[in-house]
C-alpha positions in Angstrom: -22.9 29.3 -41.6 -19.4 29.2 -43.0 -17.7 30.7 -39.8 -19.5 28.2 -37.9 -18.1 25.3 -40.2 -14.9 27.0 -39.5 -14.9 27.3 -36.2 -15.8 23.4 -35.8 -13.0 22.2 -37.9 -10.9 24.4 -35.8 -12.8 22.6 -33.0 -12.1 19.2 -34.2 -8.6 19.3 -35.1 -7.7 20.7 -31.8 -9.5 17.4 -30.4 -7.5 15.1 -32.7 -4.3 17.1 -31.7 -5.2 16.3 -27.8 -6.2 12.9 -28.4 -3.5 12.0 -30.5 -1.1 13.4 -27.6 -2.7 11.6 -24.9 -2.8 8.1 -26.9 1.2 9.1 -27.5 1.6 9.5 -24.0 -0.3 6.6 -23.0 1.7 4.5 -25.4 5.1 5.4 -24.0 4.0 4.8 -20.6 4.9 1.0 -20.7 6.2 0.5 -17.1 7.4 -2.6 -15.2 5.7 -3.1 -12.2 6.3 -5.5 -9.7 5.2 -6.0 -5.9 7.6 -7.9 -3.8 6.2 -9.3 -0.4 8.6 -8.5 2.1 6.5 -9.6 5.0 3.6 -12.1 4.6 2.6 -13.2 7.8 1.3 -11.5 11.2 2.5 -11.0 14.5 2.9 -14.4 15.5 6.5 -15.5 16.3 5.9 -19.4 15.3 4.9 -18.7 11.6 8.5 -17.9 10.2 7.4 -15.1 8.5 8.2 -11.2 8.7 5.1 -9.2 9.5 3.2 -7.3 7.0 5.1 -5.0 4.6 5.4 -4.6 1.0 7.2 -2.9 -2.1 6.4 -1.3 -5.1 9.1 -1.6 -7.7 8.7 0.3 -10.8 11.0 -0.2 -13.9 13.2 -2.0 -11.2 13.4 0.8 -8.8 11.8 0.3 -5.3 9.1 3.0 -5.3 6.6 2.6 -2.4 6.8 0.9 0.9 3.7 -0.1 2.3 4.1 -1.3 6.4 6.8 -2.1 8.2 6.2 -4.8 10.0 8.6 -6.9 12.4 11.6 -8.5 10.2 10.9 -5.9 7.5 14.1 -4.4 7.8 15.9 -7.9 7.3 13.7 -8.3 4.2 14.5 -4.7 2.8 17.9 -5.8 2.8 17.2 -8.8 1.3 15.5 -7.5 -1.7 18.3 -5.1 -2.6 16.0 -2.3 -2.7 17.5 1.1 -2.0 16.2 3.6 0.5 17.0 6.4 -1.5 14.5 5.1 -4.2 11.7 5.6 -2.2 8.8 8.2 -3.1 7.0 7.7 0.2 6.4 5.4 2.8 2.6 4.6 3.8 1.2 2.8 6.9 -2.2 0.9 6.3 -2.4 1.4 10.6 -0.4 1.3 13.6 -0.5 -2.0 14.8 2.9 -3.1 16.0 2.9 -5.8 13.4 2.6 -3.5 10.8 5.1 -0.4 11.6 7.6 -2.0 14.4 10.5 -1.9 12.1 10.0 2.0 11.2 12.9 3.0 13.5 15.1 0.3 12.3 14.7 1.2 8.6 15.2 4.6 9.6 18.5 4.7 11.6 19.9 2.1 8.7 19.4 4.9 5.8 22.2 6.9 8.0 24.5 4.4 6.0 22.8 5.2 2.7 22.9 8.1 0.4 19.2 9.5 0.3 19.0 13.5 0.0 15.7 14.3 -0.8 12.8 14.2 1.9 10.7 11.3 2.5 6.9 11.6 2.6 5.5 9.5 5.5 1.8 9.0 5.0 -0.8 7.3 7.2 -4.1 7.5 9.6 -5.2 10.3 11.6 -5.3 9.0 15.4 -8.3 8.5 17.8 -8.4 7.0 21.1 -6.6 4.1 20.7 -4.3 4.8 18.1 -1.5 7.6 17.4 -1.9 9.7 14.0 0.7 9.4 12.1 2.4 13.0 13.1 2.0 11.4 16.4 3.9 8.2 16.0 6.6 10.0 14.3 6.8 12.7 17.4 6.9 9.3 19.7 9.6 8.2 18.1 11.7 10.9 17.2 10.8 14.1 18.9 14.3 15.7 19.9 13.0 16.3 23.6 10.7 13.1 24.4 11.1 10.7 21.4 11.8 6.8 22.3 14.6 7.5 19.9 15.3 11.5 20.2 18.8 11.1 19.1 17.4 10.8 15.5 15.6 13.6 15.8 17.6 15.5 13.3 15.5 13.1 11.2 12.4 15.4 11.8 13.8 18.4 13.3 14.1 21.5 10.7 16.5 23.3 13.1 19.0 20.3 13.0 21.5 19.1 9.9 20.3 16.0 8.2 20.9 14.5 4.8 17.3 14.4 4.3 14.2 14.6 6.2 11.0 12.4 7.1 8.0 14.5 6.3 4.8 12.7 8.3 1.1 13.5 6.9 -1.9 12.1 8.7 -4.7 11.1 6.0 -8.3 12.6 6.7 -10.9 10.9 8.6 -13.5 10.5 5.8 -14.9 7.9 3.4 -14.0 9.6 0.2 -11.0 8.0 -1.7 -8.3 10.5 -0.9 -5.4 11.5 -3.6 -2.3 11.5 -1.4 0.8 11.3 -4.4 1.8 11.9 -7.9 4.3 11.6 -9.5 5.6 11.1 -13.3 3.5 8.3 -14.0 2.4 6.9 -10.6 -0.6 8.2 -8.7 -1.4 7.0 -5.1 -4.9 6.9 -3.2 -6.1 6.0 0.3 -9.4 4.9 0.8 -10.8 4.3 4.4 -11.8 0.8 5.6 -12.6 -0.8 9.2 -10.3 -2.7 11.2 -12.2 -2.8 14.3 -11.5 0.4 16.3 -8.3 1.1 14.8 -8.3 3.8 11.9 -6.7 1.9 8.9 -6.9 2.4 5.0 -6.3 0.6 2.0 -4.4 1.8 -0.6 -4.7 2.1 -4.5 -1.6 2.6 -7.1 -2.2 3.7 -10.5 0.3 3.5 -13.3 0.4 3.2 -16.9 -3.0 1.6 -17.1 -2.4 -0.7 -14.0 -4.2 -0.6 -10.5 -3.0 -2.4 -7.4 -4.9 -2.6 -4.4 -3.5 -3.1 -1.0 -6.6 -4.1 1.7 -4.3 -3.9 4.6 -6.2 -5.3 7.7 -9.8 -5.2 7.4 -13.3 -6.6 8.1 -14.3 -5.8 4.3 -16.6 -2.8 5.4 -15.6 0.2 3.4 -14.8 -0.9 0.1 -18.1 -1.4 -1.2 -17.7 2.3 -2.1 -14.4 2.3 -3.9 -15.4 1.8 -7.5 -12.4 0.4 -9.9 -13.0 -0.2 -13.6 -10.0 -2.6 -13.0 -8.0 -4.1 -10.5 -5.1 -5.8 -11.7 -3.7 -6.9 -8.5 -5.3 -7.5 -5.5 -3.0 -7.8 -2.1 -5.7 -9.0 0.6 -5.1 -10.2 3.9 -6.0 -14.0 4.5 -5.5 -13.9 8.3 -8.3 -15.6 9.8 -10.8 -18.7 8.6 -14.3 -18.7 7.3 -15.2 -20.1 11.0 -13.3 -17.2 12.9 -15.0 -15.8 16.1 -16.9 -12.8 16.2 -13.8 -10.5 17.5 -11.7 -11.7 14.7 -14.1 -10.8 12.0 -14.4 -7.0 13.6 -11.0 -7.3 12.4 -10.1 -9.6 9.6 -11.6 -10.7 5.9 -13.0 -13.8 6.4 -12.2 -16.0 2.9 -15.6 -15.4 1.3 -15.7 -11.9 2.0 -12.0 -11.8 0.1 -13.7 -13.5 -2.7 -16.5 -11.0 -2.4 -14.7 -8.0 -2.3 -12.1 -8.8 -5.1 -15.3 -9.3 -7.2 -16.5 -6.2 -6.5 -13.0 -4.7 -7.6 -13.1 -6.9 -10.7 -9.8 -8.2 -9.6 -7.6 -10.1 -12.3 -4.7 -11.5 -10.0 -5.9 -12.1 -6.2 -2.8 -12.4 -3.8 -3.5 -13.6 -0.6 -0.8 -12.3 2.3 -1.0 -11.7 6.0 -1.0 -15.4 6.7 -1.3 -16.4 10.2 -1.2 -19.9 11.9 -4.8 -20.3 12.1 -4.7 -20.2 7.7 -1.4 -21.7 7.2 -1.8 -25.3 6.1 -5.7 -24.6 5.6 -5.3 -23.1 1.9 -7.6 -25.7 0.2 -10.2 -24.8 2.7 -10.1 -21.1 2.1 -10.2 -22.0 -1.4 -13.7 -23.5 -0.8 -14.9 -19.9 -0.7 -12.6 -18.1 -3.2 -14.0 -19.1 -6.5 -11.1 -19.8 -8.8 -13.4 -19.1 -12.3 -13.5 -15.4 -10.9 -9.6 -14.5 -11.3 -6.9 -15.4 -13.5 -4.5 -16.1 -11.0 -4.9 -17.2 -6.8 -1.7 -16.9 -5.1 -0.9 -17.7 -1.6 2.2 -15.4 -0.3 5.5 -16.2 0.9 8.2 -13.7 1.9 10.2 -11.9 -0.9 8.0 -13.2 -3.6 7.8 -11.0 -6.6 4.8 -10.7 -8.5 4.8 -9.0 -11.9 1.0 -6.3 -12.6 0.0 -7.5 -15.9 
């Protein structure tokens, strides 16, 4: 009995020490996290917006770049972000309005001071779209790439200041842990965007959670379980009365409302705003209930939102 009591006391002592260490680490983790909208538009030329792109800033450094639609290179420069600070570039999918400025950004990085390899992470491929590895190869392969003069950025036999390292996400319904460094963890979660392989991204840091929907008709989120989402960046590309083809690709306002509630969202940021929703914000808000969220904002290019 005495031995058991001593063992119990020792176990409780180590448990207390462990809990104090965890609490101490959590209390020290007090990062300033901000989301910047580089591109708040879609593929149209008449909306005066850059196409989809987002920056995650942690402690005033640009850490994660999500999508690189048309206009991203200009907005990235305007944001004063440094390519050398990025931990990774993530692609939700490979429609042109989410990926077309990547070559411009990579070329621009030649004039920067990055010296560490950069992960490029995105979807697997199918008969409609290339995989991430195929996308990078089609651009930079030293023999057949569209920009083969930049092949030194991927070819290990050539010298360059750094390499881009592409990786495909898996074709499954499980939430995938894809990146972890210091106090930041990044997950990918497969969603439906018509026949296009597509992913949402979840970023966790210092007890805060941010979810980027990417383009999706909303299917797939039902299996994503989060206790709390501090900020949900959702794509408001279509109105409630959109046709079936549009609904197979994008969320209606009522679907955004339902998913945001499911994710227990605190702040809802509406982006990927196209001409069919621009100017109809009051109609959109009829289907998104203000009482469910602390904040609802219609995003514009270069807006910055602090994650609370």
